[in-house]
N, C-alpha and C positions, 0 to 999 in steps of 0.2 A: 714930601718922607714919606716912605711906605707903613702900614701898620701891621704891625707883628702880635699875633694872642698869643699870648704864654698859657702853657698850661703850669700848673701849681706841683704837679708830681714831676714836673722836669724843671723845676727852680732850680735854679746857678749850672744851666747847658745851655749855650748857645745853641737857641731852635727858637720856631715863631710858625705859628702858622698867619699864613698874608693873607690881606683881604685885598678886594681889586683898587684900594687908595693909594692914591701917592705914585700916578707911574704915568706914561706917555700917550697909551696910546689910545684910537679919539675911536667913532662909530659905535657897532655896539658890543665892543670891545675895549671899552673907553675905559681907563683905567691901567690899573699895573697888569695888562694881561700876563701870560707868560707862556702859553700855548704854541709852540712851533708848529702846528699843523692847523692852527685856529683861521688863515687865509687872514691873519694879523701881515702889518708892515716887519718885514723882516727885522730891520735896525733896530724898534721900538722894541718888539720882542725883547730882544736883545740888551736894550739898555733897559727895560723891564726888571730881566733878568740880574743883573749883574745889580741895581738897585737892591733887588729884594737881600740876598744872597751878604750887601757890604750891609742891609739894616738886622742881620742877625749875627754874622760872625765876619767882621770889616779882616779885610787879605786873604781868608780862604777859599780854594778854589771848587768851585762848585762842580757838582757831578749830580749827572741824572741817567735815566734810561729810558728804551723807548716802550713806553708801557703796552700791554697788548691784553689786557686783564687775565691774564698767567698766574699759575700760583709758583711761579718760577722766586728764586731770589739771587740777588748776584754782589758777591763778596768785592773789596774795593780794596787791595792793596796799593796798585797807581792810578793817579785817575786816567781816565780815557776823554778824549776830543769829544764833542758832542755829535764827529757824523761816524764814530766808533763804540758807539752807546749800545750796549744788548738788549734784546730782548727780555728784561726781567717787570715784574709789580712790585720790585719789593728790594732794597738794599743798603747793607748793613759796612759796617768800619770801623777800625781799632786804630785808623793810622790818626795822626793830628793835622789840623791843617787844613782838612777837607769839610766841605758844607753838601749834606746827603739834600737830594732837593724831589718828591713827588709832585704831581700837575694832575691837580681836580677839579671837576663841576658840579658834584651830586656826590662821586663816591666819597666813601669815607678812605680822608689822609691820618695815618697812623704811623705816631714818631715814638721811640723807644728809646731805651738805653738802660745801662750795665752802669751804674756809676764805678763801683767798688773794682770791678775788670775793665774800664777803659773802653767799652763797645758801645755801639750808637748803631740807627737801622729806622729807616723811613720806608712806608709801604702803602699801597695803592691798592683801598679796600671796596671794589664796587661790589654785587652781589654776588657775582661770579666770580671773581678772583677771591671774595672769602668764602663763598660755598668749598672752591676748587683746593681751599689748602695755604690762600698766600699768605697767613697772619702765623703757620707752623714753620714754614719754609724759612722766613722771616725770623723767626722764635730759635730757627736752630743752627741759623746760617749766624747767627750771634751767639749760639753754645760754640760753634768750628771755633770761633777765634778768642774762645775765651768766658764768656759769659756762663751766668748761671741763672736761668731757668726765675729761680724764686726769690732773682739780683734784680729783673728786668723787670721796668714798670712803663707804663704806655700812655698816651693820651691820643684820644678820639676827635680831632678837629670837625671842626663845617663841613655838615654831608645835607644830603635832604632826609627829611625830619617827617618820623611817620604822618604827622597828617598830610604831608604835602606826595608823598608817595603812593598813588595807586595802581595796584595791581590787577591782574584777571585770575579766573581758575586757573589757566595753565601754567602761568608764574610759579604760582605756591605747590602745584603739581611736584614743579623742579627740586622741595627739598622734601627732609623727610618727620616722622611722623612727629619725631622732637624737638621738629623749629616752627611748631604750630602756633605757640607764643609768640611769636614776633607776628603776625597775621591779626588785626585785628578788622571786626564788620566794617563793612562798605555798602556804598551802593547795591543794588542789587547785580549778584555775579561779581562783584567785586571786593578786595581785601585793602586795607593800609600795610603795610611792609613796615618795620621797624628793624631798617640797615644800623642805625648805632648802634642800639641790644645784640644784631645778630654779630656784629665784629666783637663785642664786649663780654660775648659767650664765647665767641671760640678764642681771644684771647683769653679769659678766665680758664677754659678747658686746655689751654697749650700750657698753665700752670705761673704761669708771667706773675710777680710778687704784687703789683697793683695796676691799676686799670682806672683810668679818670678821663668821663664823658664829658665833651664842653657846653652840649646839647645847643647848639647853632645852627637853625636852617638856612642851608643856600637859596634855596627853592621861595624862603618866605622871604631873602632880605637883601631887596635886589640890590641895595646903596652902597652895600657891602661884599658882597659874592658874585660869583658869576654863575649858573645854572644852564647844566644841559636842556633839562626838561621845561625848564620853563623859556627856554629858546624856543625848542622845539614845537610845545604850545604856541606861542608866537609866530610859527612859521620863516622865523628867521634862519638866514641862511648854514650861521654861521654862528660858535658862542667862545667866549673867552675861559682861561684856567686862571686859576689860580696857584700860590707855591705853600707849599710845607715842606720847614728846615729843620735841620739839624745837624751838630758838628761839635767837633771838638778841636778850644783853645790850641794853636801851635805850643 
């Protein structure tokens, strides 16, 4: 069975940050790999996706986007096929019987909900998307469906932790003076970037009512999570991806 990690702030809502456990893939993407672009066997990936969706909201229709590290959010009024996925990095809905999915492998997955309004969302927040405004776009899209900013709560799932995320001076210079708190000194000419903290600050600045940080490091915990950076450091040709899912029961 897939392992779905829940967030206390989203208790009572169908949701889960899936680990790599409980899937059918083998090789470097062994386990519950849900990445369509991972080079894995297509049938295995689709079976993993079905298992993940059933683990969170049995019988629901899975809806995802074609992720491109953008600031864009899509509103789901009607489910689309995998072939018709829009290019976006967040998706929101008020329609029941759907489960929204975001894939990650070090970037921060964010699940959002306004219980009173009956609106949920999911966002893929790597450094580029988070800096570009994907969090703000997701919140605005939820507002368009009737959510209130102060009624939205959000959970930040497993992502690369500051201790595992070394960056250079050129990376640091992409950020503004107000973001320097997220860069800890590292080895000469390098820093350790706090992606989770940066995303949490963007959520708070967007005016959401509450934020929970799970504090789980994808890079360090190979048994539970896939990691793009870990695979890159090892010279592996590809890597698996994990799902983060949220929905509204029919």
